Backbone bond lengths (Angstrom), bond angles and torsions (degrees), N, CA, C in turn:
res aa  C-N    CA-C-N  psi(-1)  N-CA   C-N-CA  omega(-1)  CA-C   N-CA-C  phi
1 M - - - 1.481 - - 1.532 112.54 -
2 K 1.387 114.07 -43.54 1.434 120.00 177.92 1.464 113.27 -62.55
3 K 1.403 115.71 -37.12 1.450 117.71 -177.99 1.511 112.03 -69.34
4 N 1.346 115.98 -45.66 1.440 117.05 177.26 1.530 115.33 -62.25
5 H 1.318 114.37 -34.05 1.444 119.17 176.62 1.501 114.50 -60.89
6 F 1.346 112.13 -41.20 1.415 120.78 -177.80 1.615 110.01 -66.82
7 L 1.325 114.08 -43.86 1.468 119.04 -177.18 1.454 109.60 -68.53
8 S 1.343 124.12 -38.56 1.370 123.41 -178.10 1.464 109.61 -67.32
9 R 1.348 117.29 -36.40 1.438 121.64 -178.19 1.573 105.88 -67.24
10 R 1.255 120.43 -47.02 1.518 124.34 175.01 1.486 110.35 -49.88
11 D 1.325 117.38 -50.38 1.465 124.29 -178.87 1.489 109.82 -59.15
12 F 1.288 116.94 -45.26 1.442 123.78 179.87 1.492 111.48 -59.08
13 L 1.281 117.42 -45.08 1.492 124.13 -179.05 1.497 111.30 -67.72
14 L 1.387 114.34 -40.56 1.444 118.70 176.11 1.530 115.02 -61.59
15 R 1.330 110.92 -44.02 1.494 118.73 178.59 1.509 108.23 -62.61
16 G 1.362 118.71 -42.93 1.485 122.68 -175.68 1.554 108.27 -61.04
17 A 1.395 115.04 -44.67 1.435 117.89 -178.81 1.571 114.54 -63.73
18 A 1.342 112.97 -37.64 1.415 119.79 175.97 1.537 114.60 -65.00
19 A 1.248 117.36 -23.66 1.453 122.03 -175.66 1.501 115.83 -95.18
20 I 1.380 115.00 18.21 1.454 122.34 -176.12 1.520 109.11 -57.79
21 G 1.328 118.14 -44.61 1.472 119.80 -175.99 1.518 116.80 -74.00
22 A 1.352 112.76 -3.83 1.511 115.64 -179.04 1.518 114.80 -98.67
23 V 1.334 114.88 -2.15 1.482 119.20 -178.78 1.518 110.54 -79.80
24 A 1.379 115.00 139.25 1.408 120.29 179.82 1.551 110.57 -67.31
25 A 1.248 116.07 153.49 1.509 122.82 177.03 1.516 107.54 -95.04
26 Y 1.346 113.79 157.87 1.494 121.29 178.78 1.542 107.51 -131.10
27 P 1.303 117.88 79.92 1.398 118.79 174.13 1.594 114.13 -64.11
28 S 1.300 116.62 146.87 1.450 119.30 -178.79 1.485 112.68 -129.33
29 V 1.269 116.91 131.67 1.508 123.58 177.81 1.556 105.96 -99.84
30 V 1.323 119.94 117.20 1.418 122.60 -174.74 1.592 111.33 -122.73
31 P 1.273 118.35 132.97 1.448 119.53 178.74 1.513 111.80 -58.35
32 S 1.335 116.29 144.12 1.466 116.67 -178.06 1.504 113.76 -66.36
33 T 1.363 115.38 -18.90 1.510 117.33 179.29 1.515 116.16 -67.30
34 V 1.392 112.89 -17.60 1.401 116.19 -177.80 1.567 111.30 -72.35
35 F 1.378 114.94 -29.48 1.403 119.45 -175.03 1.553 113.71 -116.88
36 G 1.348 113.27 30.88 1.470 116.34 177.44 1.493 115.19 57.66
37 A 1.353 117.26 -138.87 1.446 120.79 -174.17 1.500 114.58 -80.74
38 A 1.290 119.89 -12.93 1.443 120.98 -174.49 1.487 108.95 -69.64
39 A 1.365 116.54 123.09 1.434 122.04 175.42 1.520 111.45 -68.23
40 P 1.352 117.03 151.59 1.468 120.03 -177.23 1.544 110.64 -54.61
41 S 1.308 119.12 -36.34 1.457 120.81 -175.78 1.591 111.36 -71.76
42 N 1.310 118.32 -15.18 1.468 123.91 178.66 1.520 113.19 -99.92
43 R 1.311 116.07 -3.20 1.469 118.45 179.83 1.538 111.07 -90.19
44 I 1.326 114.77 143.06 1.437 122.79 174.02 1.523 109.22 -93.98
45 T 1.268 117.49 123.66 1.479 119.72 -177.15 1.574 106.10 -94.04
46 L 1.312 114.83 136.84 1.542 118.15 -173.08 1.476 114.90 -125.66
47 G 1.321 113.77 148.99 1.466 121.11 166.14 1.521 106.01 -119.72
48 M 1.314 115.29 138.54 1.452 120.76 -175.55 1.535 110.66 -117.16
49 I 1.274 117.32 121.40 1.498 120.61 -175.66 1.481 111.19 -113.33
50 G 1.309 114.94 121.29 1.480 120.61 179.30 1.588 110.63 94.97
51 M 1.315 113.45 88.55 1.462 119.93 -169.41 1.557 110.77 -95.46
52 G 1.307 117.18 41.22 1.478 118.73 -177.97 1.459 112.75 -94.68
53 L 1.353 114.11 -150.73 1.419 124.17 -174.91 1.576 114.13 -52.11
54 M 1.346 112.78 -58.56 1.434 117.51 -171.95 1.615 110.60 -70.39
55 M 1.267 118.61 -25.31 1.452 117.65 178.27 1.479 115.08 -69.75
56 G 1.317 119.08 -18.53 1.410 125.77 -177.95 1.463 116.75 -44.08
57 G 1.370 115.55 -54.07 1.420 123.30 -178.54 1.487 115.29 -66.74
58 H 1.389 110.76 -43.64 1.472 118.19 176.93 1.519 114.61 -63.28
59 F 1.286 114.25 -41.39 1.479 120.56 176.24 1.483 115.07 -59.80
60 R 1.337 114.36 -52.27 1.475 119.86 179.67 1.504 110.80 -63.69
61 G 1.350 118.18 -38.96 1.439 122.51 178.35 1.541 112.55 -60.05
62 M 1.376 114.13 -44.36 1.476 119.22 178.92 1.463 113.46 -65.88
63 L 1.356 117.53 -43.24 1.446 120.64 176.70 1.482 116.70 -61.02
64 N 1.336 116.04 -25.99 1.517 120.90 176.80 1.514 115.53 -87.00
65 R 1.348 116.36 0.17 1.461 120.35 177.19 1.545 110.46 -93.80
66 S 1.352 116.66 134.67 1.413 121.25 178.46 1.580 110.25 -82.62
67 D 1.270 121.50 -12.26 1.424 122.87 -179.20 1.469 112.19 -101.23
68 V 1.365 117.35 13.04 1.460 125.14 -179.67 1.547 112.78 -129.22
69 Q 1.318 120.77 144.27 1.408 122.17 176.99 1.555 106.45 -134.32
70 V 1.353 113.84 117.94 1.503 119.09 179.09 1.553 103.30 -82.87
71 L 1.356 117.68 115.63 1.427 122.01 174.82 1.487 118.55 -97.15
72 A 1.374 114.01 -19.38 1.499 119.17 -173.82 1.469 110.10 -152.67
73 V 1.341 113.30 142.55 1.502 119.95 173.77 1.604 103.08 -127.08
74 C 1.385 112.47 151.71 1.465 115.16 -174.82 1.524 107.07 -144.72
75 D 1.331 115.42 137.58 1.490 119.05 175.73 1.563 108.35 -161.61
76 V 1.259 116.45 153.42 1.496 119.26 173.24 1.501 113.87 -75.69
77 D 1.337 114.81 -16.59 1.470 121.54 178.63 1.558 107.58 -96.64
78 E 1.323 115.50 116.35 1.499 121.16 -178.48 1.497 110.40 -59.49
79 R 1.284 121.75 -39.90 1.447 126.63 179.52 1.529 110.42 -58.74
80 K 1.273 115.64 -48.43 1.491 121.31 -176.08 1.566 110.71 -66.65
81 R 1.251 114.60 -45.66 1.520 117.72 -178.34 1.543 111.22 -69.91
82 E 1.282 117.86 -37.15 1.445 119.06 177.53 1.553 115.21 -70.08
83 N 1.391 112.20 -35.80 1.417 118.47 176.04 1.528 109.04 -63.92
84 A 1.344 117.52 -43.71 1.471 120.47 -178.81 1.498 110.71 -65.57
85 K 1.336 118.09 -38.67 1.426 117.73 177.55 1.557 113.76 -64.56
86 R 1.292 114.48 -34.53 1.548 117.92 179.49 1.482 106.35 -71.73
87 T 1.362 118.21 -40.51 1.443 119.70 179.08 1.588 111.25 -61.36
88 A 1.211 118.81 -46.95 1.402 124.02 -177.70 1.590 106.49 -61.10
89 E 1.310 120.16 -51.36 1.464 124.88 -173.27 1.539 107.24 -65.79
90 K 1.317 118.26 -41.89 1.432 118.94 177.19 1.504 113.72 -63.30
91 T 1.338 117.40 -40.49 1.484 120.34 -176.59 1.578 104.99 -67.98
92 Y 1.298 121.11 -46.51 1.450 119.02 177.82 1.455 115.29 -67.60
93 A 1.268 117.51 -30.72 1.513 119.46 178.33 1.530 109.32 -66.90
94 G 1.260 116.67 -35.68 1.518 120.00 -179.65 1.461 112.45 -64.64
95 R 1.391 122.46 -11.79 1.396 124.71 175.02 1.420 114.82 -104.90
96 T 1.300 119.00 6.70 1.470 121.93 175.12 1.527 113.46 -100.14
97 V 1.284 118.79 154.62 1.438 121.55 179.15 1.550 112.68 -64.76
98 G 1.309 112.90 -39.28 1.465 116.92 179.94 1.554 114.56 -81.22
99 G 1.368 116.46 -12.56 1.411 121.70 -177.13 1.495 119.02 69.91
100 T 1.300 115.69 23.15 1.452 124.89 176.51 1.470 114.68 -126.42
101 Y 1.374 117.80 147.94 1.481 120.52 177.25 1.496 107.51 -161.56
102 R 1.293 117.92 129.94 1.478 124.15 174.23 1.555 105.78 -135.33
103 G 1.368 112.97 105.75 1.429 112.21 -179.56 1.541 110.21 -168.44
104 C 1.318 118.47 15.48 1.476 121.87 174.11 1.509 108.64 -118.13
105 E 1.350 112.18 118.31 1.547 117.50 176.90 1.524 114.23 -92.29
106 A 1.294 115.84 145.81 1.402 122.62 176.92 1.553 111.34 -104.04
107 Y 1.245 119.48 131.24 1.449 122.89 -177.58 1.517 113.65 -128.08
108 L 1.282 115.16 146.77 1.488 124.84 166.97 1.510 110.76 -80.11
109 E 1.356 115.98 -44.76 1.443 121.21 -171.32 1.498 108.70 -96.62
110 Y 1.368 118.67 126.55 1.427 122.84 172.93 1.444 113.51 -67.89
111 E 1.269 118.81 -23.61 1.481 122.91 178.15 1.539 110.11 -61.41
112 K 1.317 117.45 -34.85 1.460 118.90 -178.20 1.540 108.51 -75.14
113 V 1.265 119.88 -30.86 1.452 121.20 175.31 1.559 109.27 -65.47
114 C 1.255 116.99 -49.46 1.420 123.40 -178.94 1.519 114.94 -61.31
115 A 1.382 113.97 -29.33 1.508 119.10 -177.92 1.494 112.87 -78.22
116 R 1.346 119.15 -11.84 1.453 116.44 -172.49 1.566 108.29 -81.25
117 P 1.365 115.58 125.22 1.473 120.07 -176.71 1.505 111.83 -70.23
118 D 1.373 116.16 -15.14 1.503 114.27 -175.43 1.486 111.34 -94.50
119 I 1.318 116.72 12.10 1.524 122.51 177.16 1.533 107.14 -105.38
120 D 1.302 116.31 123.16 1.478 123.91 179.98 1.495 112.28 -81.54
121 A 1.318 115.81 -39.68 1.517 118.73 -169.85 1.491 109.78 -151.08
122 V 1.324 115.17 156.50 1.499 120.66 179.50 1.526 108.98 -126.96
123 F 1.293 113.78 151.25 1.426 124.48 167.69 1.482 108.73 -101.58
124 V 1.289 120.16 127.44 1.458 124.66 176.89 1.557 108.49 -112.10
125 V 1.322 116.05 103.54 1.468 122.53 -177.68 1.493 109.74 -130.54
126 T 1.342 114.33 57.02 1.476 124.08 -179.52 1.468 109.11 -100.16
127 P 1.386 116.75 179.49 1.513 119.22 163.60 1.529 109.02 -60.06
128 D 1.328 117.28 150.95 1.466 119.67 -171.61 1.499 115.64 -55.46
129 H 1.355 116.60 -30.99 1.453 115.16 -173.36 1.518 111.96 -70.53
130 W 1.304 117.35 -9.09 1.538 119.55 175.65 1.498 111.74 -98.88
131 H 1.276 120.97 -10.04 1.471 122.04 -173.51 1.516 113.04 -52.72
132 A 1.375 112.66 -52.14 1.512 115.07 -178.33 1.471 114.87 -62.53
133 L 1.376 117.15 -47.43 1.468 118.92 -179.49 1.484 115.50 -58.82
134 C 1.332 113.40 -46.21 1.556 117.36 178.74 1.480 111.62 -66.36
135 S 1.330 114.90 -43.02 1.453 118.13 -176.53 1.550 112.89 -67.34
136 L 1.390 116.71 -38.80 1.458 120.51 179.13 1.535 105.06 -64.67
137 A 1.211 118.90 -46.85 1.510 121.41 -173.83 1.537 106.17 -58.52
138 A 1.338 117.56 -45.47 1.453 115.48 -179.59 1.461 114.55 -67.98
139 T 1.376 118.55 -42.25 1.466 127.38 176.99 1.528 109.67 -54.06
140 R 1.311 116.67 -49.30 1.476 120.85 -177.77 1.472 110.98 -67.79
141 A 1.357 117.74 -22.86 1.463 118.91 179.60 1.579 108.53 -91.16
142 G 1.283 118.05 9.89 1.438 120.69 178.16 1.483 116.57 82.69
143 K 1.306 117.59 11.33 1.494 120.11 -179.87 1.590 112.38 -87.58
144 D 1.330 116.11 148.84 1.493 117.23 170.06 1.524 102.63 -84.33
145 V 1.316 111.37 156.87 1.458 119.96 -171.83 1.596 113.64 -128.24
146 Y 1.242 118.80 134.25 1.455 122.71 166.28 1.624 102.72 -116.75
147 C 1.391 110.15 119.21 1.480 114.18 -179.70 1.473 109.80 -120.97
148 Q 1.268 117.27 135.67 1.483 119.09 177.74 1.571 110.34 -66.17
149 K 1.277 114.64 151.12 1.493 119.23 176.93 1.585 110.47 -63.80
150 P 1.312 116.29 154.14 1.428 129.04 -14.38 1.511 110.21 -72.35
151 M 1.354 114.42 158.12 1.481 120.95 -174.87 1.542 111.05 -52.44
152 T 1.360 114.14 -45.79 1.437 121.39 176.98 1.504 112.14 -145.86
153 L 1.343 117.09 172.05 1.447 118.94 177.43 1.512 117.10 -79.75
154 T 1.391 113.39 -26.22 1.465 120.89 -177.97 1.473 112.31 -129.26
155 I 1.256 119.38 157.01 1.501 125.19 175.45 1.568 108.93 -60.35
156 R 1.264 116.03 -44.79 1.532 117.79 178.58 1.522 111.78 -59.39
157 E 1.272 120.50 -42.51 1.470 123.95 177.10 1.525 108.34 -60.03
158 G 1.341 118.47 -45.43 1.425 122.42 178.00 1.508 112.56 -54.26
159 R 1.277 118.14 -42.28 1.474 122.67 -179.65 1.523 109.66 -67.08
160 L 1.333 117.79 -40.73 1.426 121.00 177.01 1.516 111.55 -60.53
161 M 1.292 115.30 -45.77 1.496 122.84 178.52 1.558 108.96 -57.96
162 S 1.297 116.16 -52.19 1.465 120.49 -178.36 1.566 110.18 -56.66
163 D 1.281 114.10 -45.72 1.516 119.30 -177.93 1.523 110.90 -63.29
164 A 1.364 117.31 -37.87 1.474 123.85 -176.79 1.473 108.41 -67.72
165 C 1.337 117.07 -43.84 1.453 120.35 -178.19 1.556 113.61 -63.40
166 K 1.358 113.57 -35.43 1.472 118.69 171.82 1.472 113.64 -68.41
167 Q 1.333 117.76 -38.27 1.456 122.78 -174.64 1.544 109.18 -72.12
168 Y 1.323 115.12 -41.15 1.465 117.21 -175.90 1.542 115.56 -98.41
169 G 1.322 112.11 -4.04 1.483 114.92 177.66 1.530 120.45 64.65
170 T 1.367 110.77 34.23 1.436 117.96 -178.21 1.563 112.96 -99.04
171 V 1.310 117.18 164.95 1.494 122.99 179.22 1.527 103.24 -95.98
172 F 1.366 113.12 130.60 1.502 117.76 176.42 1.562 107.29 -131.78
173 Q 1.311 113.23 123.75 1.520 118.70 179.31 1.543 107.86 -121.23
174 V 1.354 111.63 134.44 1.529 119.38 176.91 1.526 103.87 -97.71
175 G 1.346 113.98 140.98 1.478 122.04 178.75 1.454 115.25 -76.15
176 S 1.353 115.73 71.41 1.458 124.39 176.93 1.528 109.07 -99.08
177 Q 1.344 115.27 72.82 1.507 117.65 -171.25 1.487 114.45 -66.19
178 Q 1.334 118.41 -21.29 1.413 120.37 -179.82 1.591 111.52 -63.00
179 R 1.300 117.74 -20.20 1.401 119.24 178.81 1.546 110.16 -76.70
180 S 1.309 115.92 -12.98 1.519 118.84 175.05 1.485 114.26 -96.87
181 E 1.367 117.92 -4.62 1.441 120.51 -175.27 1.567 109.35 -93.66
182 R 1.338 112.17 132.13 1.452 122.21 -173.25 1.531 114.55 -52.88
183 A 1.340 114.46 -40.91 1.552 119.61 -176.23 1.486 108.15 -65.92
184 F 1.267 123.23 -41.74 1.514 124.04 178.87 1.502 111.45 -65.38
185 R 1.397 113.60 -43.95 1.440 115.25 -179.52 1.528 111.12 -63.54
186 K 1.298 117.15 -41.20 1.449 121.54 177.55 1.540 111.73 -58.69
187 A 1.313 116.02 -45.38 1.471 123.50 179.25 1.544 108.40 -58.81
188 C 1.315 119.52 -44.22 1.423 123.19 -179.00 1.548 109.07 -69.48
189 E 1.299 119.40 -35.47 1.409 123.46 177.33 1.636 109.48 -63.84
190 I 1.281 114.43 -43.26 1.470 118.37 177.95 1.538 114.05 -61.74
191 V 1.359 113.86 -43.56 1.464 117.86 179.01 1.548 111.39 -69.97
192 R 1.298 120.62 -43.61 1.523 122.95 -172.21 1.445 108.56 -74.13
193 N 1.245 121.45 -20.84 1.511 125.23 175.73 1.535 112.95 -89.24
194 G 1.311 116.55 -1.63 1.460 119.36 176.14 1.496 113.59 74.34
195 W 1.295 119.52 19.23 1.462 116.31 -177.47 1.510 116.97 -73.44
196 I 1.323 115.10 -12.72 1.481 116.76 174.72 1.519 110.77 -112.87
197 G 1.331 117.45 18.75 1.461 123.56 178.96 1.545 112.42 90.51
198 K 1.333 112.32 -166.11 1.511 119.09 177.32 1.433 109.96 -79.48
199 I 1.311 117.03 133.84 1.421 125.83 177.92 1.520 109.73 -88.92
200 H 1.353 116.95 124.28 1.478 119.51 173.49 1.480 112.74 -117.21
201 T 1.301 118.64 -23.63 1.540 119.57 -177.88 1.478 109.40 -146.19
202 I 1.318 120.43 138.31 1.417 122.55 175.82 1.547 107.84 -131.87
203 Y 1.307 114.93 132.64 1.494 124.66 175.90 1.401 110.34 -104.79
204 A 1.332 121.56 139.04 1.462 125.23 174.87 1.605 108.06 -126.13
205 G 1.295 113.78 127.40 1.474 119.56 175.58 1.535 110.22 -98.37
206 L 1.299 114.40 129.51 1.469 121.97 -171.63 1.534 110.49 -112.00
207 G 1.329 116.05 -12.15 1.493 114.42 -175.33 1.545 109.48 79.24
208 E 1.331 117.18 -175.92 1.391 122.91 -175.16 1.482 115.26 -140.53
209 F 1.353 117.23 147.29 1.512 121.53 170.46 1.523 107.94 -105.81
210 A 1.278 113.82 167.40 1.467 119.68 170.59 1.493 107.65 -66.41
211 P 1.316 120.08 144.59 1.499 120.18 -179.32 1.507 112.84 -62.68
212 P 1.390 114.82 156.72 1.444 116.25 172.22 1.454 114.47 -55.32
213 A 1.283 122.57 149.15 1.427 120.39 -176.75 1.578 107.19 -145.91
214 T 1.397 112.95 158.25 1.427 120.22 175.75 1.567 105.46 -86.15
215 L 1.316 115.27 118.07 1.411 123.96 -172.78 1.559 114.36 -102.56
216 P 1.298 120.01 139.62 1.526 117.40 178.53 1.483 109.41 -70.09
217 E 1.390 112.54 151.61 1.425 118.45 179.79 1.507 113.05 -72.86
218 Q 1.419 112.68 141.76 1.372 116.63 -178.98 1.643 105.92 -130.04
219 P 1.269 117.42 158.38 1.493 120.28 178.83 1.512 109.69 -59.94
220 I 1.313 118.33 135.02 1.489 122.48 174.87 1.547 108.09 -72.97
221 P 1.353 116.13 126.40 1.475 120.65 178.99 1.480 108.96 -57.16
222 E 1.385 114.77 147.87 1.467 122.24 171.79 1.486 112.15 -61.36
223 G 1.274 116.26 131.72 1.512 119.84 178.29 1.511 113.57 88.61
224 F 1.377 117.27 4.13 1.433 117.77 -179.97 1.520 109.21 -114.95
225 D 1.347 117.20 120.38 1.395 124.07 -176.38 1.506 112.89 -89.36
226 Y 1.334 112.56 86.95 1.459 119.49 -169.60 1.602 112.24 -68.29
227 D 1.289 117.74 -32.20 1.429 121.86 176.62 1.501 111.30 -62.29
228 R 1.361 115.12 -42.71 1.470 118.49 178.44 1.546 113.03 -72.53
229 W 1.273 113.06 -27.94 1.519 115.18 176.02 1.508 110.30 -67.89
230 L 1.343 117.54 -39.90 1.479 123.32 -178.74 1.542 106.69 -66.53
231 G 1.373 116.25 -39.27 1.420 118.06 -176.66 1.557 115.92 54.98
232 P 1.343 119.38 -127.39 1.425 122.20 -174.91 1.536 113.66 -85.64
233 T 1.312 117.12 7.34 1.467 121.41 -176.85 1.549 109.60 -88.39
234 P 1.292 116.75 161.93 1.481 122.07 178.63 1.564 111.51 -59.37
235 W 1.343 114.05 147.76 1.482 117.64 -178.10 1.499 109.87 -81.04
236 Y 1.363 114.30 133.58 1.509 121.82 173.81 1.565 103.41 -136.68
237 P 1.371 112.57 150.63 1.413 115.98 176.92 1.510 115.26 -58.46
238 Y 1.328 118.49 141.87 1.504 122.89 -177.35 1.496 109.05 -58.17
239 N 1.317 115.29 135.14 1.497 123.62 166.48 1.522 107.02 -150.09
240 Q 1.331 117.20 137.01 1.413 122.01 -171.54 1.623 112.49 -63.34
241 E 1.348 111.30 -25.46 1.478 116.04 172.10 1.459 116.47 -67.40
242 R 1.288 115.82 -24.47 1.528 124.11 -177.12 1.507 106.33 -76.48
243 V 1.239 121.96 -38.98 1.458 125.13 -169.11 1.551 114.46 -105.53
244 K 1.297 117.57 -13.55 1.508 115.56 -178.68 1.490 113.11 -70.92
245 G 1.313 118.81 148.93 1.426 122.06 168.70 1.476 115.39 -106.61
246 D 1.270 117.97 120.02 1.465 117.56 177.35 1.512 108.24 -153.68
247 Y 1.353 114.29 176.01 1.436 115.95 -177.19 1.503 115.31 -85.07
248 G 1.350 116.70 3.66 1.455 118.96 175.89 1.505 113.61 -102.72
249 G 1.326 116.46 3.30 1.469 118.40 -179.62 1.421 112.52 142.75
250 G 1.370 115.28 -90.34 1.488 120.81 -170.81 1.449 113.72 54.09
251 W 1.329 116.89 -131.06 1.457 119.37 -175.08 1.544 111.56 -70.51
252 R 1.358 119.46 -18.16 1.411 122.44 178.41 1.566 114.86 -64.76
253 R 1.311 117.77 -22.73 1.390 122.66 -176.49 1.564 110.42 -74.67
254 F 1.321 116.55 -14.92 1.508 119.98 -179.91 1.488 111.56 -99.25
255 W 1.369 115.30 134.02 1.465 120.05 -178.02 1.534 113.01 -61.98
256 E 1.340 116.55 -28.13 1.426 120.64 -177.23 1.591 112.74 -62.66
257 Y 1.364 112.43 -31.34 1.490 116.33 -168.90 1.557 112.21 -113.38
258 G 1.345 120.50 -29.84 1.437 120.62 -169.35 1.484 119.19 -144.06
259 S 1.315 116.49 2.49 1.519 121.89 179.07 1.516 113.75 48.68
260 R 1.352 114.01 31.12 1.437 125.08 169.87 1.557 107.86 53.44
261 K 1.336 115.55 -145.30 1.497 119.25 -173.10 1.490 114.15 -66.14
262 N 1.329 118.74 -21.56 1.468 119.37 174.21 1.525 111.72 -62.83
263 G 1.266 120.24 -42.64 1.446 120.94 177.90 1.511 112.14 -85.52
264 D 1.326 121.21 -6.11 1.441 123.19 176.35 1.496 109.84 -92.72
265 W 1.370 117.48 -94.27 1.479 116.74 178.86 1.533 114.61 -74.31
266 G 1.416 113.43 -21.65 1.407 114.41 178.28 1.506 114.31 -59.98
267 A 1.307 115.27 -36.26 1.480 120.72 -179.52 1.532 111.98 -60.94
268 H 1.351 114.44 -28.86 1.459 120.63 177.88 1.536 108.64 -84.45
269 H 1.392 117.91 -56.91 1.412 118.51 -167.81 1.507 113.91 -72.28
270 F 1.316 119.71 -33.46 1.471 122.01 175.42 1.511 108.47 -62.66
271 D 1.334 116.42 -38.75 1.436 118.58 -178.74 1.565 111.35 -66.25
272 I 1.325 116.11 -40.82 1.427 119.86 -179.14 1.569 110.03 -64.55
273 I 1.333 117.44 -34.20 1.447 121.43 -178.93 1.515 107.27 -66.68
274 Q 1.358 117.63 -45.43 1.459 119.32 178.48 1.480 112.50 -61.58
275 W 1.368 116.29 -36.62 1.490 120.74 -179.63 1.561 107.70 -66.27
276 A 1.315 115.66 -45.71 1.447 116.43 -173.52 1.570 110.96 -66.89
277 L 1.330 116.92 -27.30 1.439 119.84 -177.36 1.521 112.01 -90.54
278 G 1.327 115.68 0.76 1.512 121.41 -176.25 1.523 109.08 63.22
279 M 1.294 118.84 40.48 1.542 117.77 -177.70 1.562 108.24 -126.45
280 D 1.293 116.73 43.63 1.444 119.12 179.94 1.478 112.73 -62.00
281 D 1.313 115.89 -31.27 1.485 118.50 -177.80 1.576 114.52 -89.15
282 S 1.378 113.59 14.85 1.446 114.55 177.63 1.554 108.18 -121.18
283 G 1.303 115.19 -179.04 1.447 120.01 -179.65 1.512 109.16 -147.02
284 P 1.337 114.39 178.90 1.475 118.48 -179.51 1.502 111.69 -65.09
285 V 1.360 118.53 148.38 1.386 124.67 178.44 1.524 108.66 -102.75
286 K 1.331 119.61 -18.08 1.448 122.58 -179.53 1.485 109.55 -158.03
287 F 1.407 114.04 143.53 1.460 119.32 173.32 1.545 105.61 -117.39
288 V 1.308 114.51 131.33 1.478 118.69 178.51 1.566 108.23 -120.88
289 P 1.298 117.13 113.21 1.476 120.80 -178.44 1.550 110.84 -56.56
290 K 1.346 118.39 147.36 1.432 124.07 176.00 1.523 108.53 -54.75
291 G 1.298 119.43 134.79 1.422 122.38 175.74 1.504 115.86 95.70
292 Y 1.395 114.78 -2.18 1.435 121.07 -179.82 1.531 107.59 -112.66
293 N 1.303 115.77 137.12 1.472 122.63 179.02 1.528 108.78 -106.63
294 V 1.296 116.78 116.71 1.497 122.34 -179.37 1.456 109.77 -120.78
295 T 1.293 121.16 124.84 1.452 121.66 -178.07 1.494 115.66 -102.02
296 E 1.364 117.86 -13.47 1.366 122.83 -179.79 1.502 116.10 -75.36
């Protein structure tokens, strides 16, 4: 039963991705007063995919910009996507003379967001195992993409994303905010100028999550599409600890969804190390699992 359930879910997701071009578009006519002095031709229209913890700051930041218009929000949790829709429309309504605005759609399926021709770019702030699928759909639809780190869950997915961006000529940015922080830039400047001498070894501390665990089955909350949350990953019984996003672990503690601390702080710290060494165009030559001693 579990095997058939998984296969049918994968087939459903593949069919959904293939149907991107068949989804109807929803153009929106918005008064210029909603977005201040920015002319419609100068505004970037956005779709935001994954309305959880990490999207919060991005979402608020985009709503506060006069040169951006959020047209769509998307999440597998009905409560989150509807709350985001209300927040967007309330924010924009507060800037109109009449105090009303209806122009942000809420979607379960990211494919429908990517299919809208009136959307210029998308934010992908989902669990890591969805980064590649959502980003590829947007890229192939001609959208520019901002994706939270890590870029993808696997190295193979990263190569597919890089190739797609070259093929379709889209802009893709990974959310490596430490590159914008003064302290990290200063640290890299110190290293690259040789102020602390020649570097021969660098250690990075990533912290720890609780280990993956077999969790008891719980009822799936109403309005939460658990099959779509799992996506291409193996099926496991629903448990809130498996799907929640927080700084203590949640889905990140499982290899299927977030590659644990490597995909969490590692995505930041490994990047800063490459930056400090002036080796942005290079990559690792060997991975040694924790607990193994390799002398070669």
